[in-house]
C-alpha positions in Angstrom: -5.7 21.3 -29.1 -2.9 23.4 -30.8 0.8 22.4 -31.0 1.7 25.1 -28.4 -0.8 23.8 -25.9 0.4 20.2 -26.4 3.9 21.5 -25.6 2.6 23.0 -22.3 1.1 19.6 -21.4 4.4 17.9 -22.1 6.0 20.4 -19.7 3.5 19.4 -17.1 4.6 15.8 -17.4 8.2 16.7 -17.2 7.6 18.9 -14.2 5.7 16.2 -12.3 8.4 13.6 -13.0 11.2 16.0 -11.9 9.3 17.0 -8.8 9.2 13.5 -7.5 12.8 13.7 -6.5 12.2 16.7 -4.2 11.8 16.4 -0.5 8.2 15.3 0.4 6.0 17.3 2.6 2.9 16.2 4.6 -0.2 16.6 2.4 -3.9 16.2 3.1 -5.7 13.1 1.7 -6.7 13.8 -1.9 -9.9 12.6 -3.5 -8.0 10.1 -5.5 -5.6 8.2 -3.2 -2.0 8.5 -4.3 0.0 5.4 -4.9 3.3 6.8 -3.5 4.4 9.4 -1.0 5.5 12.0 -3.6 4.3 15.6 -3.0 3.1 15.7 -6.6 0.8 12.7 -6.3 -2.4 14.6 -5.4 -1.9 16.9 -8.4 -1.0 14.0 -10.7 -4.1 12.1 -9.6 -6.2 15.1 -10.3 -4.8 15.5 -13.8 -5.5 11.8 -14.4 -9.1 12.1 -13.0 -9.9 15.2 -15.1 -8.5 13.5 -18.3 -11.3 11.0 -18.1 -13.6 11.5 -21.1 -16.8 11.0 -19.1 -18.3 14.5 -18.4 -20.3 13.2 -15.4 -17.2 11.8 -13.8 -15.3 15.0 -14.6 -18.0 17.1 -12.9 -17.9 14.9 -9.8 -14.2 15.3 -9.6 -14.5 19.1 -10.0 -17.3 19.5 -7.5 -15.3 17.5 -4.9 -12.2 19.7 -5.5 -14.4 22.8 -5.2 -16.0 21.6 -2.0 -12.6 20.9 -0.5 -11.4 24.4 -1.4 -14.5 26.1 -0.1 -14.3 24.2 3.3 -10.6 24.6 3.7 -8.8 27.0 1.3 -5.3 25.7 2.1 -2.5 26.1 -0.4 -2.8 22.5 -1.6 -6.6 22.8 -2.0 -6.2 26.2 -3.8 -3.6 24.7 -6.2 -5.8 21.7 -6.9 -8.8 24.0 -7.5 -6.7 26.1 -9.9 -5.5 23.0 -11.7 -9.1 21.8 -12.0 -9.9 25.1 -13.8 -6.8 25.0 -15.9 -7.2 21.5 -17.4 -9.0 21.8 -20.8 -11.6 19.5 -22.1 -14.1 19.2 -19.2 -17.4 21.0 -18.5 -15.9 23.4 -15.8 -12.7 24.4 -17.5 -12.0 28.1 -17.1 -8.6 29.5 -17.9 -9.5 32.9 -16.5 -10.3 31.5 -13.0 -7.2 29.3 -13.2 -5.0 32.2 -14.0 -6.4 34.3 -11.1 -5.9 31.5 -8.6 -2.4 30.6 -9.8 -1.2 34.2 -9.8 -2.5 34.5 -6.2 -0.5 31.4 -5.2 2.6 32.5 -7.0 2.4 35.9 -5.3 3.2 34.2 -2.0 6.0 31.8 -2.9 7.0 31.3 0.7 3.7 29.4 1.2 4.3 26.8 -1.5 7.0 24.1 -2.0 9.4 24.0 -4.9 7.3 21.2 -6.5 4.1 23.2 -6.1 5.7 26.3 -7.4 6.8 24.4 -10.6 3.4 22.9 -11.0 1.7 26.4 -10.6 4.1 28.0 -13.1 3.5 25.3 -15.6 -0.3 25.4 -15.2 -0.2 29.2 -15.5 1.6 28.8 -18.8 -1.1 26.4 -19.9 -3.8 28.9 -18.9 -2.0 31.8 -20.7 -1.6 29.7 -23.8 -5.3 28.7 -23.7 -6.4 32.3 -23.3 -4.2 33.3 -26.3 -5.8 30.6 -28.4 -9.3 31.8 -27.4 -8.3 35.4 -28.4 -7.0 34.1 -31.7 -10.2 32.1 -32.2 -12.3 35.2 -31.5 -10.3 37.3 -34.0 -10.7 34.6 -36.6 -14.4 34.4 -36.0 -14.7 38.1 -36.1 -12.8 38.2 -39.4 -15.0 35.5 -40.9 -18.1 37.4 -39.7 -16.8 40.6 -41.3 -16.1 38.9 -44.5 -19.4 37.2 -44.5 -21.2 40.5 -43.9 -19.1 42.2 -46.6 -19.9 39.4 -49.0 -23.6 39.6 -48.1 -23.5 43.4 -48.7 -21.8 43.0 -52.0 -24.4 40.4 -53.1 -27.2 42.8 -52.0 -25.7 45.7 -53.9 -25.2 43.5 -57.0 -28.8 42.3 -56.8 -29.9 45.9 -56.3 -28.0 47.0 -59.4 -29.5 44.1 -61.4 -33.0 45.1 -60.3 -32.3 48.8 -61.2 -31.0 47.8 -64.6 -34.1 45.7 -65.2 -36.3 48.7 -64.2 -34.4 51.0 -66.5 -34.8 48.5 -69.4 -38.5 48.3 -68.8 -38.8 52.1 -68.7 -36.7 52.4 -71.9 -38.9 49.8 -73.6 -42.0 51.7 -72.5 -40.6 55.0 -73.8 -39.6 53.5 -77.1 -43.2 52.2 -77.5 -44.6 55.6 -76.8 -42.1 57.2 -79.3 -43.1 54.7 -82.0 -46.8 55.4 -81.3 -46.1 59.2 -81.7 -44.3 58.6 -85.0 -47.2 56.5 -86.3 -49.6 59.2 -85.4 -47.5 61.9 -87.2 -47.2 59.7 -90.3 -50.9 59.2 -90.4 -51.7 62.9 -90.0 -49.1 63.7 -92.8 -50.7 61.2 -95.1 -54.2 62.6 -94.6 -53.2 66.2 -95.1 -51.4 65.5 -98.5 -53.9 65.1 -101.5 -53.1 62.7 -104.4 -50.9 64.1 -107.2 -53.6 63.7 -110.0 -56.2 65.7 -108.1 -53.7 68.4 -107.3 -52.8 68.9 -111.0 -56.5 69.1 -112.1 -57.3 71.5 -109.4 -54.4 73.7 -110.5 -55.6 73.7 -114.2 -59.1 74.6 -113.3 -57.9 77.5 -111.2 -55.7 78.7 -114.0 -58.5 78.7 -116.6 -60.9 80.5 -114.3 -58.4 83.3 -113.8 -57.7 83.9 -117.6 -59.4 87.0 -119.1 -61.7 86.3 -122.0 -60.9 88.2 -125.3 -62.7 91.5 -125.9 -65.1 91.5 -128.8 -64.8 94.2 -131.4 
């Protein structure tokens, strides 16, 4: 939980403590029996119940709140239902649903007491902060994914270049081998077509003697 969300929770506690001095109003019996007659007791009891780390117990509390709201959507039940969505850390937390319900309640301020109004505003701030954190988290995840994809693309391109260089080297080696073979063939042909130097001189002398004209006898 971020520092800003912790601040919102501190505001909830301050709000609940301050609201205890307000004039009480008749309230339905909550699932967790309040210990005093304060108008904030049902909401405080709900926060305590949903702060329990046992997911099974948290689900039981939530379903009881949901059932009460479904059967009798009073202002109190609607606020408790919104708080149940707004509290982070349990299986049914949903800041979007909490924000929707809280905004509906605050749109009709004449139907809620000052204490309930303060609680609704505080929980709406918690929901808004939570949604901002979720949006920031999504952006961070998207940034990490983009960088991971870019890194993967760079690695693939680098590997492709390595493979291409390897192919070019192999092609160059093959071409060099063919060139060396051609040079060996040319050298062999040149050596066969050139007679030895001694044979060439003898052949030239014989040709010269044959072409000389014999002296005429008198």
